N, CA, C, O and the ligand as a Tripos MOL2 file, in Angstrom:
@<TRIPOS>MOLECULE
protein
  245   243    62     0     0
PROTEIN
NO_CHARGES

@<TRIPOS>ATOM
      1 N         166.1910   95.6450   96.3880 N.3       1 MET1
      2 CA        165.5680   94.5230   95.6750 C.3       1 MET1
      3 C         164.8730   95.0470   94.4280 C.2       1 MET1
      4 O         164.0570   95.9670   94.4910 O.2       1 MET1
      5 N         165.2020   94.4620   93.3250 N.am      2 VAL2
      6 CA        164.5880   94.8660   92.0650 C.3       2 VAL2
      7 C         163.7890   93.7020   91.4980 C.2       2 VAL2
      8 O         164.3150   92.6090   91.2840 O.2       2 VAL2
      9 N         162.5310   93.9560   91.2650 N.am      3 LEU3
     10 CA        161.6980   92.9180   90.6660 C.3       3 LEU3
     11 C         162.1010   92.7070   89.2130 C.2       3 LEU3
     12 O         162.5530   93.6300   88.5350 O.2       3 LEU3
     13 N         161.9300   91.5030   88.7630 N.am      4 LYS4
     14 CA        162.3360   91.1640   87.4050 C.3       4 LYS4
     15 C         161.6600   92.0620   86.3760 C.2       4 LYS4
     16 O         162.2810   92.5200   85.4170 O.2       4 LYS4
     17 N         160.3640   92.3020   86.6020 N.am      5 GLY5
     18 CA        159.6270   93.1350   85.6610 C.3       5 GLY5
     19 C         160.1630   94.5540   85.6100 C.2       5 GLY5
     20 O         160.2170   95.1660   84.5430 O.2       5 GLY5
     21 N         160.5610   95.0810   86.7700 N.am      6 ASP6
     22 CA        161.0960   96.4340   86.8250 C.3       6 ASP6
     23 C         162.4130   96.5340   86.0750 C.2       6 ASP6
     24 O         162.6720   97.4990   85.3560 O.2       6 ASP6
     25 N         163.2320   95.5180   86.2600 N.am      7 ARG7
     26 CA        164.5260   95.5120   85.5920 C.3       7 ARG7
     27 C         164.3250   95.4730   84.0720 C.2       7 ARG7
     28 O         165.0210   96.1610   83.3260 O.2       7 ARG7
     29 N         163.3860   94.6750   83.6380 N.am      8 HIS8
     30 CA        163.1090   94.5740   82.2080 C.3       8 HIS8
     31 C         162.6150   95.9150   81.6770 C.2       8 HIS8
     32 O         163.0000   96.3520   80.5920 O.2       8 HIS8
     33 N         161.7620   96.5520   82.4550 N.am      9 ARG9
     34 CA        161.2000   97.8450   82.0790 C.3       9 ARG9
     35 C         162.3270   98.8840   81.9430 C.2       9 ARG9
     36 O         162.3620   99.6690   80.9950 O.2       9 ARG9
     37 N         163.2190   98.8630   82.8930 N.am     10 LEU10
     38 CA        164.3350   99.8000   82.8840 C.3      10 LEU10
     39 C         165.1890   99.5660   81.6430 C.2      10 LEU10
     40 O         165.6440  100.5100   80.9980 O.2      10 LEU10
     41 N         165.3950   98.3150   81.3260 N.am     11 HIS11
     42 CA        166.1850   97.9670   80.1420 C.3      11 HIS11
     43 C         165.5110   98.5180   78.8850 C.2      11 HIS11
     44 O         166.1830   99.0430   77.9970 O.2      11 HIS11
     45 N         164.2130   98.4000   78.8120 N.am     12 GLU12
     46 CA        163.4740   98.9100   77.6460 C.3      12 GLU12
     47 C         163.6640  100.4140   77.5140 C.2      12 GLU12
     48 O         163.8440  100.9340   76.4120 O.2      12 GLU12
     49 N         163.6230  101.1030   78.6430 N.am     13 ILE13
     50 CA        163.7850  102.5590   78.6190 C.3      13 ILE13
     51 C         165.1920  102.9210   78.1680 C.2      13 ILE13
     52 O         165.3780  103.8460   77.3770 O.2      13 ILE13
     53 N         166.1760  102.1940   78.6680 N.am     14 GLU14
     54 CA        167.5560  102.4480   78.2530 C.3      14 GLU14
     55 C         167.7260  102.2060   76.7560 C.2      14 GLU14
     56 O         168.4130  102.9600   76.0660 O.2      14 GLU14
     57 N         167.1010  101.1620   76.2750 N.am     15 GLU15
     58 CA        167.1450  100.8540   74.8440 C.3      15 GLU15
     59 C         166.5400  101.9940   74.0370 C.2      15 GLU15
     60 O         167.0860  102.4130   73.0170 O.2      15 GLU15
     61 N         165.4140  102.4830   74.5100 N.am     16 ALA16
     62 CA        164.7210  103.5670   73.8150 C.3      16 ALA16
     63 C         165.5900  104.8180   73.7810 C.2      16 ALA16
     64 O         165.6530  105.5100   72.7650 O.2      16 ALA16
     65 N         166.2530  105.1040   74.8870 N.am     17 GLU17
     66 CA        167.1230  106.2800   74.9420 C.3      17 GLU17
     67 C         168.3110  106.1140   74.0010 C.2      17 GLU17
     68 O         168.7500  107.0690   73.3600 O.2      17 GLU17
     69 N         168.8150  104.9090   73.9280 N.am     18 HIS18
     70 CA        169.9440  104.6340   73.0330 C.3      18 HIS18
     71 C         169.5260  104.8600   71.5820 C.2      18 HIS18
     72 O         170.2520  105.4860   70.8090 O.2      18 HIS18
     73 N         168.3670  104.3520   71.2240 N.am     19 ARG19
     74 CA        167.8980  104.5270   69.8430 C.3      19 ARG19
     75 C         167.6110  105.9940   69.5470 C.2      19 ARG19
     76 O         167.8520  106.4750   68.4390 O.2      19 ARG19
     77 N         167.0980  106.6930   70.5450 N.am     20 LEU20
     78 CA        166.8290  108.1140   70.3690 C.3      20 LEU20
     79 C         168.1330  108.8530   70.0610 C.2      20 LEU20
     80 O         168.1810  109.7260   69.1940 O.2      20 LEU20
     81 N         169.1790  108.4850   70.7850 N.am     21 ALA21
     82 CA        170.4870  109.1100   70.5810 C.3      21 ALA21
     83 C         171.0340  108.7670   69.1970 C.2      21 ALA21
     84 O         171.7630  109.5560   68.5960 O.2      21 ALA21
     85 N         170.6800  107.5960   68.7040 N.am     22 CYS22
     86 CA        171.1870  107.1420   67.4050 C.3      22 CYS22
     87 C         170.2700  107.5870   66.2670 C.2      22 CYS22
     88 O         170.5660  107.3390   65.0980 O.2      22 CYS22
     89 N         169.1840  108.2280   66.5980 N.am     23 GLY23
     90 CA        168.2680  108.6830   65.5590 C.3      23 GLY23
     91 C         167.4320  107.5760   64.9760 C.2      23 GLY23
     92 O         166.8770  107.7160   63.8860 O.2      23 GLY23
     93 N         167.3360  106.4640   65.7010 N.am     24 ARG24
     94 CA        166.5430  105.3400   65.1970 C.3      24 ARG24
     95 C         165.2640  105.1740   66.0100 C.2      24 ARG24
     96 O         164.6450  104.1100   66.0210 O.2      24 ARG24
     97 N         164.8960  106.2210   66.6690 N.am     25 PHE25
     98 CA        163.6990  106.1570   67.4960 C.3      25 PHE25
     99 C         162.4580  106.1360   66.6210 C.2      25 PHE25
    100 O         162.3970  106.8210   65.6000 O.2      25 PHE25
    101 N         161.4810  105.3570   67.0190 N.am     26 GLY26
    102 CA        160.2150  105.3670   66.2900 C.3      26 GLY26
    103 C         160.1620  104.3900   65.1470 C.2      26 GLY26
    104 O         159.2500  104.4340   64.3210 O.2      26 GLY26
    105 N         161.1600  103.4860   65.0960 N.am     27 VAL27
    106 CA        161.1490  102.4610   64.0630 C.3      27 VAL27
    107 C         161.0830  101.0930   64.7390 C.2      27 VAL27
    108 O         161.8170  100.8210   65.6890 O.2      27 VAL27
    109 N         160.2080  100.2510   64.2430 N.am     28 CYS28
    110 CA        160.0380   98.9200   64.8150 C.3      28 CYS28
    111 C         161.3380   98.1290   64.7010 C.2      28 CYS28
    112 O         161.9440   98.0750   63.6310 O.2      28 CYS28
    113 N         161.7670   97.5140   65.8100 N.am     29 VAL29
    114 CA        163.0210   96.7680   65.7950 C.3      29 VAL29
    115 C         162.8660   95.4370   65.0610 C.2      29 VAL29
    116 O         163.8580   94.8170   64.6750 O.2      29 VAL29
    117 N         161.6390   95.0060   64.8740 N.am     30 ASP30
    118 CA        161.4180   93.7190   64.2110 C.3      30 ASP30
    119 C         161.3240   93.8630   62.7010 C.2      30 ASP30
    120 O         162.0380   93.1880   61.9600 O.2      30 ASP30
    121 N         160.4450   94.7400   62.2490 N.am     31 CYS31
    122 CA        160.1830   94.8080   60.8100 C.3      31 CYS31
    123 C         160.7140   96.0950   60.1770 C.2      31 CYS31
    124 O         160.7120   96.2320   58.9540 O.2      31 CYS31
    125 N         161.1710   97.0390   61.0090 N.am     32 GLY32
    126 CA        161.7580   98.2510   60.4570 C.3      32 GLY32
    127 C         160.7440   99.2850   60.0070 C.2      32 GLY32
    128 O         161.1040  100.3410   59.4870 O.2      32 GLY32
    129 N         159.4750   98.9720   60.2110 N.am     33 GLU33
    130 CA        158.4350   99.9300   59.8540 C.3      33 GLU33
    131 C         158.3780  101.0510   60.8860 C.2      33 GLU33
    132 O         158.7180  100.8530   62.0530 O.2      33 GLU33
    133 N         157.9560  102.2020   60.4540 N.am     34 GLU34
    134 CA        157.7780  103.2980   61.3990 C.3      34 GLU34
    135 C         156.6800  102.9720   62.3880 C.2      34 GLU34
    136 O         155.6150  102.4790   62.0190 O.2      34 GLU34
    137 N         156.9540  103.2540   63.6440 N.am     35 ILE35
    138 CA        155.9160  103.1130   64.6630 C.3      35 ILE35
    139 C         155.0500  104.3550   64.5880 C.2      35 ILE35
    140 O         155.5550  105.4770   64.5550 O.2      35 ILE35
    141 N         153.7600  104.1500   64.5630 N.am     36 GLY36
    142 CA        152.8480  105.2780   64.4070 C.3      36 GLY36
    143 C         153.0610  106.3530   65.4630 C.2      36 GLY36
    144 O         153.3730  106.0590   66.6180 O.2      36 GLY36
    145 N         152.8900  107.5860   65.0530 N.am     37 ARG37
    146 CA        153.0940  108.7130   65.9640 C.3      37 ARG37
    147 C         152.1560  108.6380   67.1630 C.2      37 ARG37
    148 O         152.5420  108.9380   68.2930 O.2      37 ARG37
    149 N         150.9310  108.2360   66.9000 N.am     38 LEU38
    150 CA        149.9560  108.1250   67.9910 C.3      38 LEU38
    151 C         150.3980  107.0680   68.9920 C.2      38 LEU38
    152 O         150.2420  107.2320   70.2020 O.2      38 LEU38
    153 N         150.9530  105.9770   68.4650 N.am     39 ARG39
    154 CA        151.4150  104.9020   69.3380 C.3      39 ARG39
    155 C         152.5920  105.3890   70.1860 C.2      39 ARG39
    156 O         152.6860  105.0670   71.3710 O.2      39 ARG39
    157 N         153.4740  106.1540   69.5800 N.am     40 LEU40
    158 CA        154.6200  106.6800   70.3260 C.3      40 LEU40
    159 C         154.1800  107.6670   71.3940 C.2      40 LEU40
    160 O         154.7630  107.7320   72.4760 O.2      40 LEU40
    161 N         153.1440  108.4330   71.0770 N.am     41 LEU41
    162 CA        152.6350  109.3890   72.0680 C.3      41 LEU41
    163 C         152.0320  108.6450   73.2510 C.2      41 LEU41
    164 O         152.1780  109.0500   74.4040 O.2      41 LEU41
    165 N         151.3450  107.5410   72.9340 N.am     42 ALA42
    166 CA        150.7200  106.7620   73.9930 C.3      42 ALA42
    167 C         151.7670  105.9800   74.7800 C.2      42 ALA42
    168 O         151.6410  105.7910   75.9890 O.2      42 ALA42
    169 N         152.8010  105.5310   74.0700 N.am     43 GLN43
    170 CA        153.8410  104.7200   74.7080 C.3      43 GLN43
    171 C         155.2000  105.1150   74.1260 C.2      43 GLN43
    172 O         155.6720  104.4980   73.1710 O.2      43 GLN43
    173 N         155.8210  106.1340   74.6960 N.am     44 PRO44
    174 CA        157.0440  106.7060   74.1320 C.3      44 PRO44
    175 C         158.2000  105.7220   74.0020 C.2      44 PRO44
    176 O         159.1020  105.9320   73.1910 O.2      44 PRO44
    177 N         158.1830  104.6440   74.7950 N.am     45 ILE45
    178 CA        159.3010  103.7060   74.7200 C.3      45 ILE45
    179 C         158.9880  102.5180   73.8290 C.2      45 ILE45
    180 O         159.7180  101.5270   73.8290 O.2      45 ILE45
    181 N         157.9010  102.6150   73.0660 N.am     46 ALA46
    182 CA        157.5420  101.5040   72.1900 C.3      46 ALA46
    183 C         158.6840  101.2150   71.2160 C.2      46 ALA46
    184 O         159.2400  102.1270   70.6050 O.2      46 ALA46
    185 N         159.0250   99.9300   71.0830 N.am     47 ILE47
    186 CA        160.0830   99.5410   70.1570 C.3      47 ILE47
    187 C         159.5530   98.6680   69.0350 C.2      47 ILE47
    188 O         160.2850   98.3010   68.1160 O.2      47 ILE47
    189 N         158.2650   98.3400   69.1220 N.am     48 HIS48
    190 CA        157.6540   97.5350   68.0790 C.3      48 HIS48
    191 C         156.4470   98.2690   67.5240 C.2      48 HIS48
    192 O         155.7820   99.0190   68.2380 O.2      48 HIS48
    193 N         156.1700   98.0470   66.2470 N.am     49 CYS49
    194 CA        154.9480   98.5850   65.6800 C.3      49 CYS49
    195 C         153.7610   97.8190   66.2780 C.2      49 CYS49
    196 O         153.9400   96.8110   66.9610 O.2      49 CYS49
    197 N         152.5840   98.3030   66.0170 N.am     50 THR50
    198 CA        151.4010   97.6930   66.6190 C.3      50 THR50
    199 C         151.2860   96.2160   66.2680 C.2      50 THR50
    200 O         150.9410   95.3980   67.1200 O.2      50 THR50
    201 N         151.5720   95.8740   65.0200 N.am     51 ALA51
    202 CA        151.4300   94.4940   64.5540 C.3      51 ALA51
    203 C         152.4210   93.5690   65.2640 C.2      51 ALA51
    204 O         152.0430   92.4930   65.7260 O.2      51 ALA51
    205 N         153.6830   93.9870   65.3520 N.am     52 CYS52
    206 CA        154.6990   93.1430   65.9820 C.3      52 CYS52
    207 C         154.4570   93.0410   67.4790 C.2      52 CYS52
    208 O         154.6660   91.9830   68.0720 O.2      52 CYS52
    209 N         154.0210   94.1290   68.0920 N.am     53 GLN53
    210 CA        153.7320   94.1040   69.5180 C.3      53 GLN53
    211 C         152.6070   93.1250   69.8130 C.2      53 GLN53
    212 O         152.6640   92.3680   70.7820 O.2      53 GLN53
    213 N         151.5950   93.1490   68.9750 N.am     54 ALA54
    214 CA        150.4660   92.2400   69.1540 C.3      54 ALA54
    215 C         150.9280   90.7960   69.0150 C.2      54 ALA54
    216 O         150.5020   89.9220   69.7700 O.2      54 ALA54
    217 N         151.7970   90.5570   68.0510 N.am     55 ALA55
    218 CA        152.3170   89.2000   67.8370 C.3      55 ALA55
    219 C         153.1360   88.7470   69.0360 C.2      55 ALA55
    220 O         153.0240   87.6030   69.4770 O.2      55 ALA55
    221 N         153.9640   89.6530   69.5640 N.am     56 LEU56
    222 CA        154.7850   89.3450   70.7280 C.3      56 LEU56
    223 C         153.9170   89.0030   71.9300 C.2      56 LEU56
    224 O         154.1640   88.0250   72.6360 O.2      56 LEU56
    225 N         152.9000   89.8230   72.1490 N.am     57 GLU57
    226 CA        152.0540   89.6200   73.3220 C.3      57 GLU57
    227 C         151.2460   88.3360   73.1850 C.2      57 GLU57
    228 O         150.9940   87.6420   74.1700 O.2      57 GLU57
    229 N         150.8520   88.0310   71.9800 N.am     58 ALA58
    230 CA        150.1150   86.7860   71.7530 C.3      58 ALA58
    231 C         151.0320   85.6020   72.0350 C.2      58 ALA58
    232 O         150.5960   84.5770   72.5580 O.2      58 ALA58
    233 N         152.2900   85.7520   71.6880 N.am     59 HIS59
    234 CA        153.2780   84.6920   71.8740 C.3      59 HIS59
    235 C         153.6080   84.5130   73.3580 C.2      59 HIS59
    236 O         153.8260   83.4010   73.8380 O.2      59 HIS59
    237 N         153.6360   85.6470   74.0670 N.am     60 ARG60
    238 CA        154.0620   85.6630   75.4560 C.3      60 ARG60
    239 C         153.0530   84.9720   76.3640 C.2      60 ARG60
    240 O         153.4320   84.3390   77.3490 O.2      60 ARG60
    241 N         151.7600   85.0910   76.0330 N.am     61 HIS61
    242 CA        150.7300   84.5460   76.9150 C.3      61 HIS61
    243 C         150.4890   83.0630   76.7250 C.2      61 HIS61
    244 O         149.6460   82.4820   77.4070 O.2      61 HIS61
    245 ZN        156.9470   95.7350   63.3010 Zn       62 ZN62
@<TRIPOS>BOND
     1     1     2 1
     2     2     3 1
     3     3     4 2
     4     3     5 am
     5     5     6 1
     6     6     7 1
     7     7     8 2
     8     7     9 am
     9     9    10 1
    10    10    11 1
    11    11    12 2
    12    11    13 am
    13    13    14 1
    14    14    15 1
    15    15    16 2
    16    15    17 am
    17    17    18 1
    18    18    19 1
    19    19    20 2
    20    19    21 am
    21    21    22 1
    22    22    23 1
    23    23    24 2
    24    23    25 am
    25    25    26 1
    26    26    27 1
    27    27    28 2
    28    27    29 am
    29    29    30 1
    30    30    31 1
    31    31    32 2
    32    31    33 am
    33    33    34 1
    34    34    35 1
    35    35    36 2
    36    35    37 am
    37    37    38 1
    38    38    39 1
    39    39    40 2
    40    39    41 am
    41    41    42 1
    42    42    43 1
    43    43    44 2
    44    43    45 am
    45    45    46 1
    46    46    47 1
    47    47    48 2
    48    47    49 am
    49    49    50 1
    50    50    51 1
    51    51    52 2
    52    51    53 am
    53    53    54 1
    54    54    55 1
    55    55    56 2
    56    55    57 am
    57    57    58 1
    58    58    59 1
    59    59    60 2
    60    59    61 am
    61    61    62 1
    62    62    63 1
    63    63    64 2
    64    63    65 am
    65    65    66 1
    66    66    67 1
    67    67    68 2
    68    67    69 am
    69    69    70 1
    70    70    71 1
    71    71    72 2
    72    71    73 am
    73    73    74 1
    74    74    75 1
    75    75    76 2
    76    75    77 am
    77    77    78 1
    78    78    79 1
    79    79    80 2
    80    79    81 am
    81    81    82 1
    82    82    83 1
    83    83    84 2
    84    83    85 am
    85    85    86 1
    86    86    87 1
    87    87    88 2
    88    87    89 am
    89    89    90 1
    90    90    91 1
    91    91    92 2
    92    91    93 am
    93    93    94 1
    94    94    95 1
    95    95    96 2
    96    95    97 am
    97    97    98 1
    98    98    99 1
    99    99   100 2
   100    99   101 am
   101   101   102 1
   102   102   103 1
   103   103   104 2
   104   103   105 am
   105   105   106 1
   106   106   107 1
   107   107   108 2
   108   107   109 am
   109   109   110 1
   110   110   111 1
   111   111   112 2
   112   111   113 am
   113   113   114 1
   114   114   115 1
   115   115   116 2
   116   115   117 am
   117   117   118 1
   118   118   119 1
   119   119   120 2
   120   119   121 am
   121   121   122 1
   122   122   123 1
   123   123   124 2
   124   123   125 am
   125   125   126 1
   126   126   127 1
   127   127   128 2
   128   127   129 am
   129   129   130 1
   130   130   131 1
   131   131   132 2
   132   131   133 am
   133   133   134 1
   134   134   135 1
   135   135   136 2
   136   135   137 am
   137   137   138 1
   138   138   139 1
   139   139   140 2
   140   139   141 am
   141   141   142 1
   142   142   143 1
   143   143   144 2
   144   143   145 am
   145   145   146 1
   146   146   147 1
   147   147   148 2
   148   147   149 am
   149   149   150 1
   150   150   151 1
   151   151   152 2
   152   151   153 am
   153   153   154 1
   154   154   155 1
   155   155   156 2
   156   155   157 am
   157   157   158 1
   158   158   159 1
   159   159   160 2
   160   159   161 am
   161   161   162 1
   162   162   163 1
   163   163   164 2
   164   163   165 am
   165   165   166 1
   166   166   167 1
   167   167   168 2
   168   167   169 am
   169   169   170 1
   170   170   171 1
   171   171   172 2
   172   171   173 am
   173   173   174 1
   174   174   175 1
   175   175   176 2
   176   175   177 am
   177   177   178 1
   178   178   179 1
   179   179   180 2
   180   179   181 am
   181   181   182 1
   182   182   183 1
   183   183   184 2
   184   183   185 am
   185   185   186 1
   186   186   187 1
   187   187   188 2
   188   187   189 am
   189   189   190 1
   190   190   191 1
   191   191   192 2
   192   191   193 am
   193   193   194 1
   194   194   195 1
   195   195   196 2
   196   195   197 am
   197   197   198 1
   198   198   199 1
   199   199   200 2
   200   199   201 am
   201   201   202 1
   202   202   203 1
   203   203   204 2
   204   203   205 am
   205   205   206 1
   206   206   207 1
   207   207   208 2
   208   207   209 am
   209   209   210 1
   210   210   211 1
   211   211   212 2
   212   211   213 am
   213   213   214 1
   214   214   215 1
   215   215   216 2
   216   215   217 am
   217   217   218 1
   218   218   219 1
   219   219   220 2
   220   219   221 am
   221   221   222 1
   222   222   223 1
   223   223   224 2
   224   223   225 am
   225   225   226 1
   226   226   227 1
   227   227   228 2
   228   227   229 am
   229   229   230 1
   230   230   231 1
   231   231   232 2
   232   231   233 am
   233   233   234 1
   234   234   235 1
   235   235   236 2
   236   235   237 am
   237   237   238 1
   238   238   239 1
   239   239   240 2
   240   239   241 am
   241   241   242 1
   242   242   243 1
   243   243   244 2
@<TRIPOS>SUBSTRUCTURE
     1 MET1         2 RESIDUE 1 A MET
     2 VAL2         6 RESIDUE 1 A VAL
     3 LEU3        10 RESIDUE 1 A LEU
     4 LYS4        14 RESIDUE 1 A LYS
     5 GLY5        18 RESIDUE 1 A GLY
     6 ASP6        22 RESIDUE 1 A ASP
     7 ARG7        26 RESIDUE 1 A ARG
     8 HIS8        30 RESIDUE 1 A HIS
     9 ARG9        34 RESIDUE 1 A ARG
    10 LEU10       38 RESIDUE 1 A LEU
    11 HIS11       42 RESIDUE 1 A HIS
    12 GLU12       46 RESIDUE 1 A GLU
    13 ILE13       50 RESIDUE 1 A ILE
    14 GLU14       54 RESIDUE 1 A GLU
    15 GLU15       58 RESIDUE 1 A GLU
    16 ALA16       62 RESIDUE 1 A ALA
    17 GLU17       66 RESIDUE 1 A GLU
    18 HIS18       70 RESIDUE 1 A HIS
    19 ARG19       74 RESIDUE 1 A ARG
    20 LEU20       78 RESIDUE 1 A LEU
    21 ALA21       82 RESIDUE 1 A ALA
    22 CYS22       86 RESIDUE 1 A CYS
    23 GLY23       90 RESIDUE 1 A GLY
    24 ARG24       94 RESIDUE 1 A ARG
    25 PHE25       98 RESIDUE 1 A PHE
    26 GLY26      102 RESIDUE 1 A GLY
    27 VAL27      106 RESIDUE 1 A VAL
    28 CYS28      110 RESIDUE 1 A CYS
    29 VAL29      114 RESIDUE 1 A VAL
    30 ASP30      118 RESIDUE 1 A ASP
    31 CYS31      122 RESIDUE 1 A CYS
    32 GLY32      126 RESIDUE 1 A GLY
    33 GLU33      130 RESIDUE 1 A GLU
    34 GLU34      134 RESIDUE 1 A GLU
    35 ILE35      138 RESIDUE 1 A ILE
    36 GLY36      142 RESIDUE 1 A GLY
    37 ARG37      146 RESIDUE 1 A ARG
    38 LEU38      150 RESIDUE 1 A LEU
    39 ARG39      154 RESIDUE 1 A ARG
    40 LEU40      158 RESIDUE 1 A LEU
    41 LEU41      162 RESIDUE 1 A LEU
    42 ALA42      166 RESIDUE 1 A ALA
    43 GLN43      170 RESIDUE 1 A GLN
    44 PRO44      174 RESIDUE 1 A PRO
    45 ILE45      178 RESIDUE 1 A ILE
    46 ALA46      182 RESIDUE 1 A ALA
    47 ILE47      186 RESIDUE 1 A ILE
    48 HIS48      190 RESIDUE 1 A HIS
    49 CYS49      194 RESIDUE 1 A CYS
    50 THR50      198 RESIDUE 1 A THR
    51 ALA51      202 RESIDUE 1 A ALA
    52 CYS52      206 RESIDUE 1 A CYS
    53 GLN53      210 RESIDUE 1 A GLN
    54 ALA54      214 RESIDUE 1 A ALA
    55 ALA55      218 RESIDUE 1 A ALA
    56 LEU56      222 RESIDUE 1 A LEU
    57 GLU57      226 RESIDUE 1 A GLU
    58 ALA58      230 RESIDUE 1 A ALA
    59 HIS59      234 RESIDUE 1 A HIS
    60 ARG60      238 RESIDUE 1 A ARG
    61 HIS61      242 RESIDUE 1 A HIS
    62 ZN62       245 GROUP 0 **** ****
C-alpha cells in the first residue's frame, strides 16, 4: 500500500534525478531562475525557487 503523499514524493525525487542527469538541476521549473545553493542544500530535491514554492504552497492551502 502506497500513500498518495509518498507516491508524490517519490515522483518528485525521480524528477529531480532526471533533471540532474540532464544538467538542469538547481533551476526553478516555473520561472527558470537558479534555485539558491542554500535552498538546495536544505532541500536537494527542490524544483522551485523560494518565491515560486511559496506561491505554490499559498495556493495549495
Ligand atoms: Zn521560480
